[in-house]
KEKE-3310 file (N, C-alpha, C; in steps of 0.2 Angstrom, whole numbers, plus 5000, padded with zeros to 4 digits):
npx = (5527:5534:5523:5517:5529:5527:5534:5530:5520:5513:5507:5511:5498:5495:5503:5512:5499:5494:5485:5484:5473:5475:5485:5477:5468:5477:5480:5468:5465:5475:5476:5485:5493:5486:5497:5502:5512:5522:5533:5539:5555:5558:5553:5536:5529:5539:5544:5552:5543:5532:5521:5512:5513:5503:5493:5485:5492:5499:5490:5493:5481:5480:5473:5474:5474:5481:5491:5505:5520:5521:5507:5503:5513:5506:5495:5499:5501:5492:5484:5476:5472:5471:5470:5473:5469:5471:5456:5450:5446:5452:5450:5447:5430:5427:5433:5432:5418:5414:5422:5415:5403:5406:5410:5401:5387:5368:5354:5338:5323:5321:5312:5296:5289:5274:5268:5273:5286:5301:5315:5331:5348:5362:5378:5397:5410:5424:5440:5440:5434:5416:5407:5391:5381:5366:5352:5341:5329:5329:5334:5334:5322:5324:5337:5351:5363:5376:5388:5399:5409:5424:5421:5409:5391:5374:5358:5346:5332:5319:5307:5290:5287:5299:5313:5323:5341:5347:5361:5377:5396:5403:5418:5424:5431:5430:5433:5440:5433:5422:5410:5409:5393:5380:5367:5359:5351:5336:5325)
npy = (5385:5394:5401:5390:5387:5400:5411:5421:5434:5444:5450:5460:5467:5476:5487:5502:5506:5494:5482:5464:5453:5439:5440:5443:5435:5427:5432:5431:5419:5414:5420:5432:5449:5463:5473:5488:5496:5509:5510:5523:5531:5543:5560:5562:5572:5577:5567:5559:5553:5558:5556:5547:5553:5561:5551:5543:5539:5524:5515:5509:5505:5506:5500:5505:5506:5519:5534:5529:5520:5508:5505:5504:5492:5482:5483:5479:5466:5460:5459:5469:5478:5487:5492:5505:5508:5515:5521:5512:5503:5489:5476:5468:5462:5464:5474:5485:5486:5493:5505:5510:5513:5523:5532:5537:5546:5547:5556:5561:5560:5575:5581:5579:5574:5578:5566:5557:5554:5552:5562:5562:5566:5561:5559:5559:5558:5557:5557:5545:5539:5533:5519:5518:5504:5502:5493:5481:5484:5498:5501:5507:5518:5534:5535:5524:5521:5526:5540:5543:5556:5563:5570:5575:5579:5572:5571:5561:5553:5545:5531:5530:5525:5519:5514:5513:5509:5498:5492:5489:5492:5496:5499:5495:5482:5466:5453:5445:5448:5453:5464:5476:5474:5485:5493:5505:5517:5526:5529)
npz = (5666:5674:5680:5687:5695:5703:5699:5690:5692:5684:5668:5653:5645:5637:5625:5619:5612:5607:5611:5617:5618:5621:5630:5639:5642:5649:5660:5666:5666:5675:5685:5686:5688:5679:5666:5659:5647:5639:5632:5629:5630:5630:5638:5636:5629:5621:5613:5598:5590:5585:5576:5585:5597:5599:5601:5616:5630:5636:5651:5666:5677:5697:5708:5723:5740:5747:5743:5744:5742:5747:5748:5734:5729:5737:5731:5717:5721:5724:5713:5709:5697:5680:5663:5654:5638:5622:5623:5629:5643:5652:5663:5678:5682:5695:5698:5689:5688:5699:5696:5686:5690:5700:5690:5683:5683:5685:5682:5691:5683:5675:5666:5662:5645:5636:5630:5642:5641:5649:5652:5657:5664:5660:5667:5665:5674:5674:5666:5656:5643:5639:5631:5628:5624:5621:5629:5621:5624:5621:5609:5591:5595:5600:5603:5599:5604:5617:5617:5629:5632:5639:5656:5652:5650:5645:5640:5640:5631:5637:5637:5643:5660:5660:5672:5672:5665:5653:5648:5638:5641:5629:5627:5639:5645:5651:5648:5636:5625:5629:5635:5649:5657:5662:5673:5674:5687:5691:5700)
capx = (5531:5534:5518:5518:5534:5528:5538:5527:5515:5509:5511:5510:5491:5496:5510:5510:5494:5493:5481:5484:5468:5477:5489:5472:5464:5481:5480:5462:5465:5480:5476:5490:5492:5489:5500:5503:5517:5521:5540:5543:5563:5559:5548:5530:5528:5546:5545:5553:5537:5527:5514:5511:5513:5494:5489:5484:5496:5493:5492:5490:5477:5483:5468:5478:5473:5482:5496:5511:5525:5519:5500:5504:5515:5502:5488:5499:5504:5485:5480:5472:5475:5467:5473:5468:5474:5465:5449:5448:5446:5453:5452:5443:5424:5427:5437:5428:5412:5413:5426:5411:5397:5409:5411:5393:5380:5362:5350:5330:5319:5321:5306:5291:5283:5266:5269:5274:5293:5306:5322:5337:5355:5368:5386:5405:5412:5429:5444:5439:5428:5413:5403:5386:5377:5361:5348:5337:5322:5328:5335:5327:5319:5326:5345:5353:5370:5378:5395:5401:5416:5426:5418:5402:5383:5369:5352:5343:5324:5316:5299:5286:5289:5307:5314:5333:5344:5353:5369:5384:5399:5407:5425:5427:5432:5431:5436:5444:5428:5417:5412:5405:5387:5379:5362:5357:5343:5336:5320)
capy = (5381:5401:5403:5385:5388:5404:5416:5425:5436:5449:5452:5466:5466:5482:5492:5508:5507:5488:5478:5458:5448:5432:5440:5448:5428:5423:5436:5428:5412:5411:5427:5437:5455:5467:5479:5492:5501:5514:5511:5529:5532:5551:5564:5559:5578:5580:5561:5560:5549:5564:5554:5543:5557:5564:5546:5543:5534:5517:5518:5504:5509:5503:5502:5505:5511:5526:5535:5526:5514:5501:5502:5502:5488:5479:5481:5475:5459:5457:5459:5475:5483:5487:5495:5510:5510:5516:5524:5505:5501:5483:5473:5461:5464:5467:5481:5490:5489:5500:5511:5512:5516:5530:5538:5540:5550:5548:5561:5560:5565:5583:5584:5573:5579:5577:5558:5555:5552:5554:5566:5561:5568:5555:5562:5556:5562:5555:5557:5539:5538:5528:5520:5514:5501:5500:5487:5480:5489:5505:5502:5510:5523:5540:5533:5516:5521:5533:5539:5549:5561:5563:5576:5578:5575:5570:5572:5555:5553:5536:5529:5530:5520:5516:5518:5510:5508:5492:5494:5484:5497:5494:5500:5493:5476:5461:5447:5449:5451:5454:5471:5476:5476:5489:5494:5513:5517:5534:5529)
capz = (5671:5677:5683:5693:5701:5708:5697:5686:5694:5680:5660:5648:5642:5631:5625:5615:5609:5605:5615:5617:5620:5622:5635:5646:5644:5652:5666:5669:5668:5679:5690:5686:5686:5672:5666:5653:5646:5634:5630:5629:5633:5633:5639:5631:5625:5617:5609:5591:5588:5585:5574:5590:5602:5602:5606:5622:5633:5639:5658:5671:5684:5700:5715:5729:5746:5747:5737:5746:5738:5751:5744:5727:5729:5739:5727:5712:5721:5726:5706:5709:5692:5676:5658:5650:5632:5613:5623:5632:5650:5653:5668:5680:5684:5702:5698:5683:5689:5704:5693:5681:5694:5703:5686:5679:5687:5682:5688:5692:5677:5676:5663:5657:5641:5634:5629:5647:5640:5654:5651:5662:5661:5662:5667:5665:5680:5673:5661:5653:5637:5640:5624:5631:5618:5625:5629:5615:5624:5619:5602:5587:5598:5601:5601:5601:5608:5619:5617:5634:5631:5646:5658:5648:5652:5640:5639:5637:5632:5638:5635:5648:5663:5660:5677:5673:5659:5654:5643:5638:5641:5623:5627:5646:5644:5656:5646:5627:5619:5635:5638:5656:5658:5668:5675:5679:5690:5694:5704)
cpx = (5533:5529:5517:5523:5531:5530:5537:5521:5509:5512:5508:5503:5493:5503:5510:5506:5491:5490:5481:5478:5469:5480:5483:5469:5469:5480:5474:5461:5470:5482:5483:5489:5492:5492:5501:5508:5517:5529:5543:5550:5564:5554:5542:5530:5533:5547:5546:5548:5532:5521:5510:5510:5507:5490:5488:5488:5495:5495:5489:5488:5478:5476:5471:5474:5473:5488:5504:5514:5522:5511:5499:5507:5510:5496:5492:5500:5496:5482:5476:5473:5471:5471:5469:5473:5469:5460:5448:5449:5447:5454:5447:5436:5424:5431:5432:5420:5410:5416:5419:5405:5400:5408:5405:5388:5373:5357:5342:5327:5319:5314:5304:5288:5276:5264:5271:5283:5298:5313:5327:5344:5358:5376:5391:5406:5422:5434:5442:5432:5424:5408:5397:5383:5370:5357:5343:5330:5323:5332:5331:5322:5324:5334:5346:5360:5372:5386:5397:5408:5418:5424:5412:5397:5379:5363:5348:5336:5322:5309:5296:5287:5296:5309:5321:5334:5348:5358:5375:5389:5405:5415:5427:5427:5432:5433:5438:5438:5421:5416:5408:5398:5383:5370:5361:5350:5343:5329:5320)
cpy = (5389:5401:5396:5385:5396:5411:5421:5428:5442:5450:5458:5463:5471:5486:5497:5507:5499:5484:5471:5456:5444:5434:5442:5439:5426:5426:5433:5422:5409:5418:5432:5444:5460:5472:5480:5495:5504:5513:5517:5530:5539:5554:5562:5565:5580:5572:5563:5555:5552:5561:5549:5548:5560:5558:5546:5539:5530:5521:5511:5506:5505:5504:5501:5508:5518:5527:5534:5520:5508:5498:5500:5495:5481:5477:5477:5469:5457:5457:5466:5482:5483:5492:5501:5512:5511:5519:5518:5505:5493:5479:5468:5465:5467:5474:5487:5492:5494:5506:5515:5517:5523:5535:5540:5540:5550:5552:5558:5564:5570:5585:5577:5577:5575:5569:5555:5552:5555:5557:5565:5563:5561:5559:5558:5560:5562:5558:5550:5542:5531:5528:5515:5510:5497:5493:5486:5483:5497:5506:5504:5516:5529:5540:5527:5515:5529:5533:5546:5551:5562:5570:5578:5575:5577:5569:5566:5555:5546:5535:5530:5525:5516:5519:5515:5510:5502:5493:5488:5492:5495:5493:5498:5487:5470:5455:5450:5450:5452:5461:5471:5478:5479:5490:5501:5512:5524:5534:5523)
cpz = (5675:5683:5691:5696:5705:5706:5693:5689:5689:5674:5659:5645:5636:5632:5618:5609:5607:5612:5615:5619:5625:5629:5643:5647:5651:5660:5669:5671:5674:5684:5691:5687:5679:5672:5658:5652:5638:5629:5627:5634:5634:5635:5634:5626:5620:5612:5601:5588:5587:5582:5581:5596:5603:5602:5611:5626:5636:5646:5662:5677:5690:5707:5721:5736:5748:5743:5741:5742:5741:5749:5738:5726:5732:5734:5718:5714:5722:5719:5706:5704:5686:5669:5655:5643:5625:5616:5625:5640:5649:5659:5671:5682:5692:5702:5693:5685:5696:5701:5689:5685:5698:5697:5682:5686:5682:5687:5686:5686:5679:5673:5660:5652:5639:5633:5636:5645:5644:5650:5658:5659:5664:5660:5667:5668:5678:5667:5656:5648:5639:5634:5629:5624:5624:5624:5624:5616:5623:5612:5597:5591:5597:5599:5603:5604:5610:5621:5622:5634:5637:5649:5654:5651:5645:5642:5636:5636:5633:5639:5644:5652:5663:5667:5678:5665:5658:5648:5644:5637:5635:5624:5634:5645:5650:5656:5639:5625:5623:5637:5645:5654:5664:5668:5678:5680:5692:5697:5709)
residu = (GLU:MET:ILE:GLN:ALA:GLY:LEU:LEU:HIS:GLY:ILE:GLU:VAL:ALA:ASN:TRP:GLY:THR:TYR:TRP:PRO:GLU:ALA:PHE:GLN:TRP:CYS:LEU:ASP:HIS:ASN:LEU:THR:LEU:LEU:SER:ASN:SER:ASP:PHE:HIS:ASN:PRO:HIS:ALA:ILE:SER:GLU:LYS:SER:SER:ARG:SER:GLU:GLN:GLN:ARG:ASN:VAL:THR:LEU:VAL:PHE:ALA:ARG:ASP:ARG:THR:VAL:THR:SER:ILE:GLN:GLU:ALA:LEU:LYS:ASP:ARG:ARG:SER:ALA:ILE:TRP:VAL:ASN:ASN:MET:ILE:ILE:GLY:ARG:ARG:VAL:HIS:LEU:GLU:PRO:LEU:PHE:TYR:ASP:ALA:VAL:GLU:VAL:SER:GLN:PRO:HIS:PHE:VAL:ASP:ALA:ASN:ARG:ASN:LYS:PHE:VAL:LYS:ILE:LYS:ASN:LYS:THR:ASP:PHE:PRO:ILE:GLU:LEU:GLU:LEU:GLY:GLU:GLN:TYR:ARG:GLY:ALA:TYR:PHE:ASP:ASP:VAL:VAL:LEU:ARG:PRO:ARG:THR:THR:GLN:ILE:LEU:ARG:LEU:ALA:PRO:GLY:ALA:ASN:ASP:LEU:THR:ALA:LYS:VAL:ARG:ASN:TRP:LEU:ILE:GLY:PRO:GLU:GLU:PRO:LEU:GLN:VAL:GLN:LEU:LYS:TRP:GLU)
# end
C-alpha cells in the first residue's frame, strides 16, 4: 500500500553484515532505492561489539554526479545506489557493470610461451573484492576461479587464440541469486 501510495522510495537490503535477498528483490520489483545500514551508535573503532568491529562495515554506494548534498539526494531519489556488505556488491546491472569495468584493468598479453599460451595481467584498482568464476572454456585448465583482492594484480595464463575472458562475478549480485556476468577483452 505504501509503494502504491508513493510513500516508500527505498528499503534496507543489508544491516550489520546481514543481507536480505527478499528485500533486494522488492527493490528490483518496485523500483526502490537500495539502502544498507550498520546500526552502529558509537564510532566504529571503539564499538563495544569488538567481535564484529573487525568485520567490514556495511556501505550504501551512491552514484552521484558530484559530492554535494543536492547531488546525493538526486541520486537516491533516482535509485542510483548499491550495497557493499560482507565482501559483496549488490545492485542493479546498470550501476554494477560500469563499476566493474572501471575497477578491473586487463593488460595486453605481455608474454607468449613456446606453446603459444598467453599471459595477461588482471588488476583490481579498487577496495572491493572481486571473485571471478570463469566460463566453461577456461575450467580445468591452469585455473578455475580468480580472486582479486583489493588493489592487487594477478597473472593469468590463457590458451592460444584466447582474446577474451568470460566470467561470472560471484560476489557482485544483480539479482538475489544472480551474479554479474562480464567479458574482459585485450585485443
